[in-house]
A tleap script that builds the chain and sets N, CA, C and O, in Angstrom:
source leaprc.protein.ff14SB
mol = sequence {
  NMET PRO THR ARG ARG ALA LYS VAL TRP GLU
  TYR PHE GLU GLN GLU LEU VAL GLU VAL ASP
  ARG VAL MET LYS ALA ILE CYS LYS TYR CYS
  GLY THR LYS LEU THR ASN GLY MET ALA ILE
  ALA TYR GLY SER ILE ASP LYS ILE CYS ASP
  LEU VAL ARG HIE ILE ILE SER SER PRO SER
  HIE ILE GLN ALA PHE ASN GLU ILE ALA GLU
  ARG SER GLY LEU PRO SER LYS ALA ARG LEU
  ILE LEU ASP VAL PRO ASN HIE TRP ASN SER
  THR HIE ASN MET ILE MET GLU ALA ILE GLU
  TYR LYS VAL VAL LEU LYS ARG TYR ALA GLU
  GLU GLN LEU GLU PRO SER PRO ASP ASP GLU
  GLU TRP THR ASN SER GLU ALA ILE GLY GLU
  PHE LEU GLY ALA CPHE
}
set mol.1.N position { 122.691 37.587 64.517 }
set mol.1.CA position { 121.892 37.053 65.589 }
set mol.1.C position { 120.715 36.289 64.973 }
set mol.1.O position { 120.055 36.815 64.077 }
set mol.2.N position { 120.436 35.061 65.432 }
set mol.2.CA position { 119.348 34.291 64.844 }
set mol.2.C position { 117.995 34.947 65.124 }
set mol.2.O position { 117.815 35.633 66.130 }
set mol.3.N position { 117.059 34.722 64.217 }
set mol.3.CA position { 115.722 35.271 64.427 }
set mol.3.C position { 114.874 34.259 65.178 }
set mol.3.O position { 115.023 33.048 65.015 }
set mol.4.N position { 113.998 34.775 65.989 }
set mol.4.CA position { 113.086 33.933 66.758 }
set mol.4.C position { 111.670 34.334 66.358 }
set mol.4.O position { 111.271 35.483 66.548 }
set mol.5.N position { 110.920 33.400 65.811 }
set mol.5.CA position { 109.587 33.725 65.326 }
set mol.5.C position { 108.488 33.381 66.319 }
set mol.5.O position { 107.378 33.896 66.195 }
set mol.6.N position { 108.755 32.540 67.284 }
set mol.6.CA position { 107.721 32.162 68.249 }
set mol.6.C position { 107.306 33.381 69.071 }
set mol.6.O position { 108.131 34.229 69.410 }
set mol.7.N position { 106.023 33.452 69.380 }
set mol.7.CA position { 105.468 34.579 70.125 }
set mol.7.C position { 106.145 34.742 71.492 }
set mol.7.O position { 106.235 35.855 72.011 }
set mol.8.N position { 106.610 33.659 72.061 }
set mol.8.CA position { 107.209 33.703 73.393 }
set mol.8.C position { 108.425 34.633 73.455 }
set mol.8.O position { 108.744 35.162 74.520 }
set mol.9.N position { 109.107 34.834 72.318 }
set mol.9.CA position { 110.300 35.684 72.313 }
set mol.9.C position { 109.973 37.154 72.541 }
set mol.9.O position { 110.880 37.963 72.731 }
set mol.10.N position { 108.681 37.514 72.524 }
set mol.10.CA position { 108.297 38.883 72.868 }
set mol.10.C position { 108.637 39.194 74.329 }
set mol.10.O position { 108.763 40.359 74.705 }
set mol.11.N position { 108.784 38.156 75.142 }
set mol.11.CA position { 109.038 38.325 76.567 }
set mol.11.C position { 110.526 38.322 76.909 }
set mol.11.O position { 110.891 38.488 78.073 }
set mol.12.N position { 111.378 38.136 75.918 }
set mol.12.CA position { 112.806 38.010 76.170 }
set mol.12.C position { 113.626 38.913 75.266 }
set mol.12.O position { 113.216 39.259 74.158 }
set mol.13.N position { 114.789 39.281 75.768 }
set mol.13.CA position { 115.810 39.923 74.953 }
set mol.13.C position { 116.909 38.889 74.767 }
set mol.13.O position { 117.135 38.056 75.644 }
set mol.14.N position { 117.580 38.938 73.647 }
set mol.14.CA position { 118.641 37.978 73.381 }
set mol.14.C position { 119.993 38.610 73.664 }
set mol.14.O position { 120.202 39.801 73.432 }
set mol.15.N position { 120.898 37.799 74.165 }
set mol.15.CA position { 122.244 38.281 74.461 }
set mol.15.C position { 123.238 37.209 74.036 }
set mol.15.O position { 123.105 36.045 74.413 }
set mol.16.N position { 124.222 37.600 73.258 }
set mol.16.CA position { 125.274 36.680 72.853 }
set mol.16.C position { 126.419 36.843 73.837 }
set mol.16.O position { 126.997 37.923 73.954 }
set mol.17.N position { 126.741 35.777 74.536 }
set mol.17.CA position { 127.823 35.818 75.511 }
set mol.17.C position { 129.120 35.487 74.782 }
set mol.17.O position { 129.276 34.402 74.222 }
set mol.18.N position { 130.042 36.438 74.801 }
set mol.18.CA position { 131.276 36.311 74.027 }
set mol.18.C position { 132.189 35.195 74.531 }
set mol.18.O position { 132.902 34.576 73.741 }
set mol.19.N position { 132.172 34.937 75.824 }
set mol.19.CA position { 133.088 33.945 76.380 }
set mol.19.C position { 132.847 32.568 75.778 }
set mol.19.O position { 133.782 31.918 75.310 }
set mol.20.N position { 131.597 32.122 75.788 }
set mol.20.CA position { 131.322 30.783 75.279 }
set mol.20.C position { 130.490 30.787 73.994 }
set mol.20.O position { 130.065 29.732 73.523 }
set mol.21.N position { 130.258 31.978 73.428 }
set mol.21.CA position { 129.518 32.140 72.170 }
set mol.21.C position { 128.142 31.475 72.229 }
set mol.21.O position { 127.675 30.903 71.243 }
set mol.22.N position { 127.505 31.558 73.388 }
set mol.22.CA position { 126.187 30.967 73.588 }
set mol.22.C position { 125.155 32.081 73.639 }
set mol.22.O position { 125.369 33.116 74.268 }
set mol.23.N position { 124.032 31.854 72.967 }
set mol.23.CA position { 122.933 32.808 73.006 }
set mol.23.C position { 122.131 32.556 74.280 }
set mol.23.O position { 121.706 31.430 74.540 }
set mol.24.N position { 121.929 33.598 75.063 }
set mol.24.CA position { 121.153 33.480 76.289 }
set mol.24.C position { 119.976 34.429 76.212 }
set mol.24.O position { 120.045 35.462 75.546 }
set mol.25.N position { 118.918 34.086 76.878 }
set mol.25.CA position { 117.715 34.917 76.881 }
set mol.25.C position { 117.597 35.619 78.225 }
set mol.25.O position { 117.874 35.035 79.273 }
set mol.26.N position { 117.179 36.890 78.178 }
set mol.26.CA position { 116.980 37.665 79.395 }
set mol.26.C position { 115.504 38.032 79.463 }
set mol.26.O position { 114.970 38.665 78.552 }
set mol.27.N position { 114.851 37.630 80.546 }
set mol.27.CA position { 113.432 37.923 80.722 }
set mol.27.C position { 113.234 39.432 80.871 }
set mol.27.O position { 113.897 40.067 81.691 }
set mol.28.N position { 112.327 40.003 80.083 }
set mol.28.CA position { 112.067 41.443 80.137 }
set mol.28.C position { 111.364 41.842 81.426 }
set mol.28.O position { 111.410 43.011 81.808 }
set mol.29.N position { 110.713 40.899 82.108 }
set mol.29.CA position { 109.933 41.213 83.302 }
set mol.29.C position { 110.739 41.112 84.590 }
set mol.29.O position { 110.642 41.982 85.455 }
set mol.30.N position { 111.533 40.053 84.719 }
set mol.30.CA position { 112.267 39.897 85.977 }
set mol.30.C position { 113.775 40.019 85.789 }
set mol.30.O position { 114.514 40.004 86.773 }
set mol.31.N position { 114.255 40.142 84.537 }
set mol.31.CA position { 115.670 40.351 84.281 }
set mol.31.C position { 116.537 39.116 84.438 }
set mol.31.O position { 117.762 39.209 84.350 }
set mol.32.N position { 115.934 37.974 84.665 }
set mol.32.CA position { 116.692 36.752 84.866 }
set mol.32.C position { 117.229 36.232 83.544 }
set mol.32.O position { 116.523 36.212 82.535 }
set mol.33.N position { 118.496 35.809 83.563 }
set mol.33.CA position { 119.097 35.202 82.375 }
set mol.33.C position { 118.775 33.715 82.384 }
set mol.33.O position { 119.053 33.012 83.355 }
set mol.34.N position { 118.192 33.255 81.304 }
set mol.34.CA position { 117.859 31.845 81.189 }
set mol.34.C position { 119.005 31.131 80.495 }
set mol.34.O position { 119.313 31.381 79.330 }
set mol.35.N position { 119.619 30.242 81.243 }
set mol.35.CA position { 120.730 29.487 80.683 }
set mol.35.C position { 120.507 27.990 80.810 }
set mol.35.O position { 121.219 27.196 80.194 }
set mol.36.N position { 119.526 27.604 81.605 }
set mol.36.CA position { 119.299 26.191 81.844 }
set mol.36.C position { 117.805 25.903 81.872 }
set mol.36.O position { 117.276 25.417 82.872 }
set mol.37.N position { 117.144 26.199 80.791 }
set mol.37.CA position { 115.715 25.952 80.724 }
set mol.37.C position { 114.971 26.710 81.804 }
set mol.37.O position { 115.158 27.916 81.965 }
set mol.38.N position { 114.146 26.020 82.529 }
set mol.38.CA position { 113.347 26.639 83.582 }
set mol.38.C position { 113.979 26.454 84.958 }
set mol.38.O position { 113.312 26.689 85.966 }
set mol.39.N position { 115.228 26.045 85.033 }
set mol.39.CA position { 115.855 25.757 86.320 }
set mol.39.C position { 115.794 26.931 87.287 }
set mol.39.O position { 115.627 26.726 88.489 }
set mol.40.N position { 115.924 28.149 86.791 }
set mol.40.CA position { 115.898 29.316 87.670 }
set mol.40.C position { 114.521 29.539 88.269 }
set mol.40.O position { 114.394 30.213 89.291 }
set mol.41.N position { 113.499 28.990 87.656 }
set mol.41.CA position { 112.132 29.213 88.121 }
set mol.41.C position { 111.712 28.230 89.198 }
set mol.41.O position { 110.745 28.479 89.918 }
set mol.42.N position { 112.415 27.129 89.319 }
set mol.42.CA position { 111.943 26.070 90.193 }
set mol.42.C position { 111.840 26.472 91.655 }
set mol.42.O position { 110.933 26.003 92.342 }
set mol.43.N position { 112.720 27.310 92.155 }
set mol.43.CA position { 112.653 27.715 93.560 }
set mol.43.C position { 111.344 28.384 93.892 }
set mol.43.O position { 110.695 28.032 94.877 }
set mol.44.N position { 110.949 29.342 93.086 }
set mol.44.CA position { 109.692 30.055 93.308 }
set mol.44.C position { 108.506 29.122 93.133 }
set mol.44.O position { 107.598 29.105 93.964 }
set mol.45.N position { 108.510 28.358 92.070 }
set mol.45.CA position { 107.397 27.454 91.789 }
set mol.45.C position { 107.299 26.374 92.860 }
set mol.45.O position { 106.200 26.033 93.296 }
set mol.46.N position { 108.437 25.836 93.287 }
set mol.46.CA position { 108.432 24.789 94.306 }
set mol.46.C position { 107.826 25.276 95.614 }
set mol.46.O position { 107.099 24.530 96.270 }
set mol.47.N position { 108.110 26.510 96.002 }
set mol.47.CA position { 107.543 27.025 97.249 }
set mol.47.C position { 106.031 27.147 97.158 }
set mol.47.O position { 105.318 26.824 98.108 }
set mol.48.N position { 105.543 27.611 96.018 }
set mol.48.CA position { 104.091 27.686 95.830 }
set mol.48.C position { 103.502 26.279 95.838 }
set mol.48.O position { 102.499 26.021 96.503 }
set mol.49.N position { 104.127 25.382 95.103 }
set mol.49.CA position { 103.652 24.001 95.011 }
set mol.49.C position { 103.619 23.335 96.387 }
set mol.49.O position { 102.640 22.674 96.730 }
set mol.50.N position { 104.677 23.503 97.171 }
set mol.50.CA position { 104.731 22.904 98.507 }
set mol.50.C position { 103.639 23.459 99.411 }
set mol.50.O position { 103.023 22.714 100.172 }
set mol.51.N position { 103.398 24.764 99.330 }
set mol.51.CA position { 102.366 25.382 100.155 }
set mol.51.C position { 100.979 24.887 99.736 }
set mol.51.O position { 100.158 24.555 100.591 }
set mol.52.N position { 100.714 24.837 98.441 }
set mol.52.CA position { 99.427 24.328 97.954 }
set mol.52.C position { 99.262 22.865 98.347 }
set mol.52.O position { 98.188 22.461 98.793 }
set mol.53.N position { 100.313 22.070 98.184 }
set mol.53.CA position { 100.259 20.651 98.554 }
set mol.53.C position { 99.933 20.497 100.038 }
set mol.53.O position { 99.147 19.628 100.416 }
set mol.54.N position { 100.536 21.337 100.877 }
set mol.54.CA position { 100.253 21.298 102.315 }
set mol.54.C position { 98.779 21.617 102.582 }
set mol.54.O position { 98.125 20.934 103.370 }
set mol.55.N position { 98.266 22.650 101.926 }
set mol.55.CA position { 96.883 23.074 102.168 }
set mol.55.C position { 95.892 21.987 101.756 }
set mol.55.O position { 94.943 21.710 102.488 }
set mol.56.N position { 96.100 21.375 100.604 }
set mol.56.CA position { 95.134 20.383 100.122 }
set mol.56.C position { 95.323 19.009 100.765 }
set mol.56.O position { 94.554 18.088 100.489 }
set mol.57.N position { 96.334 18.862 101.616 }
set mol.57.CA position { 96.604 17.563 102.234 }
set mol.57.C position { 95.626 17.209 103.341 }
set mol.57.O position { 95.576 16.058 103.774 }
set mol.58.N position { 94.847 18.180 103.807 }
set mol.58.CA position { 93.975 17.926 104.947 }
set mol.58.C position { 92.734 18.810 104.874 }
set mol.58.O position { 92.831 19.985 104.518 }
set mol.59.N position { 91.575 18.260 105.206 }
set mol.59.CA position { 90.361 19.087 105.237 }
set mol.59.C position { 90.468 20.264 106.207 }
set mol.59.O position { 89.913 21.331 105.947 }
set mol.60.N position { 91.173 20.080 107.314 }
set mol.60.CA position { 91.316 21.190 108.266 }
set mol.60.C position { 92.195 22.300 107.690 }
set mol.60.O position { 91.980 23.475 107.988 }
set mol.61.N position { 93.174 21.941 106.874 }
set mol.61.CA position { 94.021 22.953 106.238 }
set mol.61.C position { 93.227 23.753 105.211 }
set mol.61.O position { 93.336 24.978 105.157 }
set mol.62.N position { 92.424 23.061 104.392 }
set mol.62.CA position { 91.630 23.771 103.390 }
set mol.62.C position { 90.574 24.634 104.071 }
set mol.62.O position { 90.230 25.706 103.572 }
set mol.63.N position { 90.056 24.168 105.215 }
set mol.63.CA position { 89.087 24.967 105.965 }
set mol.63.C position { 89.744 26.244 106.490 }
set mol.63.O position { 89.164 27.326 106.399 }
set mol.64.N position { 90.955 26.117 107.038 }
set mol.64.CA position { 91.684 27.295 107.528 }
set mol.64.C position { 91.974 28.255 106.374 }
set mol.64.O position { 91.842 29.470 106.526 }
set mol.65.N position { 92.366 27.714 105.227 }
set mol.65.CA position { 92.610 28.536 104.041 }
set mol.65.C position { 91.341 29.289 103.646 }
set mol.65.O position { 91.386 30.488 103.372 }
set mol.66.N position { 90.208 28.583 103.616 }
set mol.66.CA position { 88.945 29.197 103.209 }
set mol.66.C position { 88.482 30.271 104.185 }
set mol.66.O position { 87.895 31.270 103.770 }
set mol.67.N position { 88.737 30.080 105.465 }
set mol.67.CA position { 88.383 31.108 106.446 }
set mol.67.C position { 89.162 32.393 106.172 }
set mol.67.O position { 88.608 33.490 106.248 }
set mol.68.N position { 90.431 32.255 105.859 }
set mol.68.CA position { 91.254 33.430 105.532 }
set mol.68.C position { 90.766 34.058 104.229 }
set mol.68.O position { 90.699 35.281 104.113 }
set mol.69.N position { 90.426 33.221 103.252 }
set mol.69.CA position { 89.929 33.732 101.968 }
set mol.69.C position { 88.660 34.550 102.177 }
set mol.69.O position { 88.527 35.640 101.620 }
set mol.70.N position { 87.734 34.036 102.969 }
set mol.70.CA position { 86.478 34.748 103.207 }
set mol.70.C position { 86.718 36.061 103.940 }
set mol.70.O position { 86.085 37.070 103.628 }
set mol.71.N position { 87.625 36.059 104.908 }
set mol.71.CA position { 87.966 37.305 105.616 }
set mol.71.C position { 88.600 38.314 104.669 }
set mol.71.O position { 88.493 39.523 104.875 }
set mol.72.N position { 89.261 37.811 103.628 }
set mol.72.CA position { 89.925 38.683 102.649 }
set mol.72.C position { 88.999 39.083 101.509 }
set mol.72.O position { 89.407 39.819 100.611 }
set mol.73.N position { 87.763 38.609 101.534 }
set mol.73.CA position { 86.809 38.961 100.492 }
set mol.73.C position { 86.923 38.134 99.226 }
set mol.73.O position { 86.411 38.530 98.180 }
set mol.74.N position { 87.583 36.996 99.307 }
set mol.74.CA position { 87.723 36.102 98.153 }
set mol.74.C position { 86.845 34.874 98.362 }
set mol.74.O position { 86.598 34.480 99.502 }
set mol.75.N position { 86.372 34.267 97.283 }
set mol.75.CA position { 85.530 33.077 97.438 }
set mol.75.C position { 86.335 31.894 97.977 }
set mol.75.O position { 87.529 31.759 97.707 }
set mol.76.N position { 85.653 31.045 98.743 }
set mol.76.CA position { 86.318 29.846 99.252 }
set mol.76.C position { 86.505 28.855 98.102 }
set mol.76.O position { 85.851 28.959 97.064 }
set mol.77.N position { 87.395 27.906 98.304 }
set mol.77.CA position { 87.735 26.928 97.271 }
set mol.77.C position { 87.534 25.526 97.840 }
set mol.77.O position { 87.908 25.253 98.981 }
set mol.78.N position { 86.946 24.644 97.045 }
set mol.78.CA position { 86.833 23.249 97.452 }
set mol.78.C position { 88.196 22.568 97.339 }
set mol.78.O position { 88.520 21.663 98.108 }
set mol.79.N position { 88.978 23.016 96.374 }
set mol.79.CA position { 90.312 22.443 96.134 }
set mol.79.C position { 91.141 23.470 95.374 }
set mol.79.O position { 90.621 24.202 94.532 }
set mol.80.N position { 92.416 23.515 95.675 }
set mol.80.CA position { 93.339 24.386 94.950 }
set mol.80.C position { 93.991 23.590 93.821 }
set mol.80.O position { 94.106 22.367 93.892 }
set mol.81.N position { 94.409 24.296 92.794 }
set mol.81.CA position { 95.070 23.652 91.655 }
set mol.81.C position { 96.517 23.350 92.027 }
set mol.81.O position { 97.249 24.229 92.484 }
set mol.82.N position { 96.919 22.101 91.827 }
set mol.82.CA position { 98.301 21.675 92.042 }
set mol.82.C position { 98.868 21.272 90.692 }
set mol.82.O position { 98.206 20.587 89.913 }
set mol.83.N position { 100.089 21.695 90.416 }
set mol.83.CA position { 100.655 21.398 89.097 }
set mol.83.C position { 101.001 19.927 88.940 }
set mol.83.O position { 101.216 19.203 89.911 }
set mol.84.N position { 101.045 19.518 87.689 }
set mol.84.CA position { 101.464 18.178 87.311 }
set mol.84.C position { 102.805 18.353 86.611 }
set mol.84.O position { 102.882 19.076 85.618 }
set mol.85.N position { 103.872 17.708 87.104 }
set mol.85.CA position { 105.183 17.894 86.476 }
set mol.85.C position { 105.135 17.650 84.967 }
set mol.85.O position { 104.492 16.715 84.490 }
set mol.86.N position { 105.822 18.504 84.242 }
set mol.86.CA position { 105.946 18.451 82.781 }
set mol.86.C position { 104.667 18.805 82.029 }
set mol.86.O position { 104.611 18.651 80.809 }
set mol.87.N position { 103.647 19.274 82.728 }
set mol.87.CA position { 102.437 19.782 82.081 }
set mol.87.C position { 102.386 21.275 82.354 }
set mol.87.O position { 101.870 21.708 83.385 }
set mol.88.N position { 102.928 22.070 81.418 }
set mol.88.CA position { 103.080 23.504 81.652 }
set mol.88.C position { 101.752 24.194 81.891 }
set mol.88.O position { 101.689 25.182 82.622 }
set mol.89.N position { 100.682 23.681 81.279 }
set mol.89.CA position { 99.392 24.335 81.498 }
set mol.89.C position { 98.944 24.195 82.948 }
set mol.89.O position { 98.341 25.118 83.495 }
set mol.90.N position { 99.226 23.061 83.581 }
set mol.90.CA position { 98.839 22.904 84.987 }
set mol.90.C position { 99.711 23.779 85.883 }
set mol.90.O position { 99.227 24.313 86.881 }
set mol.91.N position { 100.981 23.930 85.541 }
set mol.91.CA position { 101.854 24.825 86.303 }
set mol.91.C position { 101.366 26.259 86.154 }
set mol.91.O position { 101.298 27.001 87.134 }
set mol.92.N position { 101.030 26.647 84.940 }
set mol.92.CA position { 100.497 27.990 84.690 }
set mol.92.C position { 99.224 28.216 85.502 }
set mol.92.O position { 99.078 29.251 86.152 }
set mol.93.N position { 98.299 27.247 85.468 }
set mol.93.CA position { 97.041 27.388 86.198 }
set mol.93.C position { 97.273 27.498 87.700 }
set mol.93.O position { 96.620 28.294 88.374 }
set mol.94.N position { 98.210 26.694 88.232 }
set mol.94.CA position { 98.518 26.756 89.657 }
set mol.94.C position { 99.076 28.129 90.018 }
set mol.94.O position { 98.658 28.730 91.008 }
set mol.95.N position { 100.014 28.624 89.222 }
set mol.95.CA position { 100.625 29.925 89.506 }
set mol.95.C position { 99.586 31.038 89.447 }
set mol.95.O position { 99.554 31.902 90.322 }
set mol.96.N position { 98.738 31.024 88.423 }
set mol.96.CA position { 97.751 32.097 88.278 }
set mol.96.C position { 96.747 32.085 89.427 }
set mol.96.O position { 96.349 33.144 89.913 }
set mol.97.N position { 96.333 30.891 89.863 }
set mol.97.CA position { 95.428 30.814 91.012 }
set mol.97.C position { 96.143 31.272 92.283 }
set mol.97.O position { 95.557 31.970 93.110 }
set mol.98.N position { 97.406 30.880 92.437 }
set mol.98.CA position { 98.180 31.301 93.607 }
set mol.98.C position { 98.330 32.818 93.640 }
set mol.98.O position { 98.251 33.423 94.709 }
set mol.99.N position { 98.543 33.435 92.489 }
set mol.99.CA position { 98.663 34.896 92.433 }
set mol.99.C position { 97.340 35.543 92.836 }
set mol.99.O position { 97.323 36.536 93.564 }
set mol.100.N position { 96.234 34.974 92.356 }
set mol.100.CA position { 94.911 35.499 92.723 }
set mol.100.C position { 94.692 35.418 94.237 }
set mol.100.O position { 94.081 36.309 94.826 }
set mol.101.N position { 95.190 34.352 94.862 }
set mol.101.CA position { 95.020 34.125 96.294 }
set mol.101.C position { 96.302 34.417 97.078 }
set mol.101.O position { 96.493 33.899 98.178 }
set mol.102.N position { 97.165 35.234 96.517 }
set mol.102.CA position { 98.470 35.534 97.119 }
set mol.102.C position { 98.339 36.016 98.568 }
set mol.102.O position { 99.051 35.533 99.448 }
set mol.103.N position { 97.440 36.956 98.813 }
set mol.103.CA position { 97.252 37.495 100.168 }
set mol.103.C position { 96.839 36.379 101.118 }
set mol.103.O position { 97.321 36.304 102.248 }
set mol.104.N position { 95.954 35.522 100.660 }
set mol.104.CA position { 95.462 34.418 101.482 }
set mol.104.C position { 96.586 33.418 101.753 }
set mol.104.O position { 96.761 32.972 102.886 }
set mol.105.N position { 97.342 33.069 100.718 }
set mol.105.CA position { 98.438 32.114 100.886 }
set mol.105.C position { 99.503 32.649 101.841 }
set mol.105.O position { 100.018 31.913 102.682 }
set mol.106.N position { 99.829 33.935 101.703 }
set mol.106.CA position { 100.834 34.527 102.592 }
set mol.106.C position { 100.344 34.520 104.039 }
set mol.106.O position { 101.095 34.186 104.956 }
set mol.107.N position { 99.079 34.892 104.235 }
set mol.107.CA position { 98.516 34.925 105.587 }
set mol.107.C position { 98.423 33.515 106.169 }
set mol.107.O position { 98.728 33.303 107.343 }
set mol.108.N position { 98.004 32.560 105.350 }
set mol.108.CA position { 97.920 31.168 105.797 }
set mol.108.C position { 99.295 30.674 106.238 }
set mol.108.O position { 99.438 30.103 107.319 }
set mol.109.N position { 100.296 30.894 105.403 }
set mol.109.CA position { 101.656 30.443 105.719 }
set mol.109.C position { 102.154 31.083 107.011 }
set mol.109.O position { 102.804 30.429 107.825 }
set mol.110.N position { 101.847 32.353 107.191 }
set mol.110.CA position { 102.268 33.062 108.395 }
set mol.110.C position { 101.586 32.479 109.633 }
set mol.110.O position { 102.237 32.239 110.649 }
set mol.111.N position { 100.280 32.254 109.546 }
set mol.111.CA position { 99.525 31.728 110.689 }
set mol.111.C position { 99.891 30.280 111.008 }
set mol.111.O position { 99.907 29.884 112.174 }
set mol.112.N position { 100.182 29.496 109.981 }
set mol.112.CA position { 100.471 28.070 110.168 }
set mol.112.C position { 101.971 27.773 110.254 }
set mol.112.O position { 102.379 26.616 110.361 }
set mol.113.N position { 102.778 28.822 110.205 }
set mol.113.CA position { 104.243 28.690 110.267 }
set mol.113.C position { 104.782 27.783 109.157 }
set mol.113.O position { 105.662 26.953 109.383 }
set mol.114.N position { 104.238 27.961 107.966 }
set mol.114.CA position { 104.685 27.219 106.787 }
set mol.114.C position { 105.552 28.130 105.924 }
set mol.114.O position { 105.298 29.332 105.859 }
set mol.115.N position { 106.573 27.581 105.257 }
set mol.115.CA position { 107.380 28.410 104.345 }
set mol.115.C position { 106.538 28.867 103.158 }
set mol.115.O position { 105.657 28.148 102.687 }
set mol.116.N position { 106.827 30.069 102.691 }
set mol.116.CA position { 106.124 30.594 101.518 }
set mol.116.C position { 107.080 31.470 100.720 }
set mol.116.O position { 108.121 31.884 101.231 }
set mol.117.N position { 106.732 31.753 99.472 }
set mol.117.CA position { 107.601 32.599 98.645 }
set mol.117.C position { 107.754 33.996 99.238 }
set mol.117.O position { 106.811 34.545 99.809 }
set mol.118.N position { 108.952 34.566 99.099 }
set mol.118.CA position { 109.144 35.959 99.509 }
set mol.118.C position { 108.674 36.860 98.370 }
set mol.118.O position { 108.239 36.371 97.327 }
set mol.119.N position { 108.760 38.170 98.567 }
set mol.119.CA position { 108.242 39.110 97.566 }
set mol.119.C position { 108.919 38.950 96.207 }
set mol.119.O position { 108.257 39.018 95.171 }
set mol.120.N position { 110.231 38.738 96.208 }
set mol.120.CA position { 110.950 38.555 94.939 }
set mol.120.C position { 110.489 37.279 94.230 }
set mol.120.O position { 110.335 37.262 93.009 }
set mol.121.N position { 110.274 36.222 94.998 }
set mol.121.CA position { 109.818 34.964 94.399 }
set mol.121.C position { 108.394 35.091 93.849 }
set mol.121.O position { 108.067 34.488 92.827 }
set mol.122.N position { 107.548 35.875 94.528 }
set mol.122.CA position { 106.206 36.132 93.990 }
set mol.122.C position { 106.310 36.892 92.672 }
set mol.122.O position { 105.601 36.582 91.714 }
set mol.123.N position { 107.192 37.885 92.624 }
set mol.123.CA position { 107.384 38.653 91.387 }
set mol.123.C position { 107.862 37.737 90.263 }
set mol.123.O position { 107.367 37.813 89.139 }
set mol.124.N position { 108.827 36.869 90.574 }
set mol.124.CA position { 109.311 35.906 89.578 }
set mol.124.C position { 108.190 34.970 89.133 }
set mol.124.O position { 108.066 34.661 87.948 }
set mol.125.N position { 107.378 34.523 90.085 }
set mol.125.CA position { 106.274 33.617 89.758 }
set mol.125.C position { 105.263 34.283 88.835 }
set mol.125.O position { 104.734 33.648 87.924 }
set mol.126.N position { 104.996 35.564 89.072 }
set mol.126.CA position { 104.074 36.295 88.198 }
set mol.126.C position { 104.619 36.342 86.772 }
set mol.126.O position { 103.876 36.143 85.810 }
set mol.127.N position { 105.919 36.605 86.641 }
set mol.127.CA position { 106.540 36.640 85.310 }
set mol.127.C position { 106.517 35.256 84.667 }
set mol.127.O position { 106.262 35.129 83.470 }
set mol.128.N position { 106.780 34.230 85.457 }
set mol.128.CA position { 106.768 32.858 84.940 }
set mol.128.C position { 105.360 32.478 84.499 }
set mol.128.O position { 105.174 31.865 83.448 }
set mol.129.N position { 104.365 32.847 85.312 }
set mol.129.CA position { 102.974 32.561 84.955 }
set mol.129.C position { 102.577 33.221 83.654 }
set mol.129.O position { 101.917 32.607 82.815 }
set mol.130.N position { 102.979 34.473 83.481 }
set mol.130.CA position { 102.676 35.185 82.239 }
set mol.130.C position { 103.403 34.526 81.060 }
set mol.130.O position { 102.838 34.373 79.978 }
set mol.131.N position { 104.644 34.144 81.284 }
set mol.131.CA position { 105.426 33.475 80.250 }
set mol.131.C position { 104.763 32.166 79.830 }
set mol.131.O position { 104.607 31.904 78.638 }
set mol.132.N position { 104.373 31.346 80.802 }
set mol.132.CA position { 103.765 30.055 80.488 }
set mol.132.C position { 102.401 30.214 79.820 }
set mol.132.O position { 101.950 29.319 79.106 }
set mol.133.N position { 101.751 31.339 80.048 }
set mol.133.CA position { 100.467 31.599 79.405 }
set mol.133.C position { 100.572 31.668 77.893 }
set mol.133.O position { 99.579 31.477 77.190 }
set mol.134.N position { 101.766 31.938 77.388 }
set mol.134.CA position { 101.974 32.005 75.938 }
set mol.134.C position { 101.863 30.627 75.289 }
set mol.134.O position { 101.669 30.517 74.078 }
set mol.135.N position { 101.986 29.589 76.094 }
set mol.135.CA position { 101.909 28.228 75.560 }
set mol.135.C position { 100.500 27.721 75.651 }
set mol.135.O position { 100.224 26.590 75.252 }
savepdb mol mol.pdb
quit
């Protein structure tokens, strides 16, 4: 089995698939097998991104978000972090802020009838955020 020296491999177990003799990585946190880069993560990340994009699209949306944040005991935000495609640090920052404001985002989505990540997708996003933090 090849050795992996990058720190990121602390988050994965390696598995050799006998059928196609391909090495696949299994995330230790969410158990997902990575076979196509970050493709498995896009569903969770896209839902967070779409919700954040919706909130920052209008002053009334950010005001509604901030009202929920204040009721939840969190500070209001002038703007939420939105990721920039192919810039992993911005994706990481967006995910970490979304996790911090998870209760607010869920409540906002519920009140505004907007789609939001389910519990499993939030769990996956937390693992992805931690993974991207290694970079």
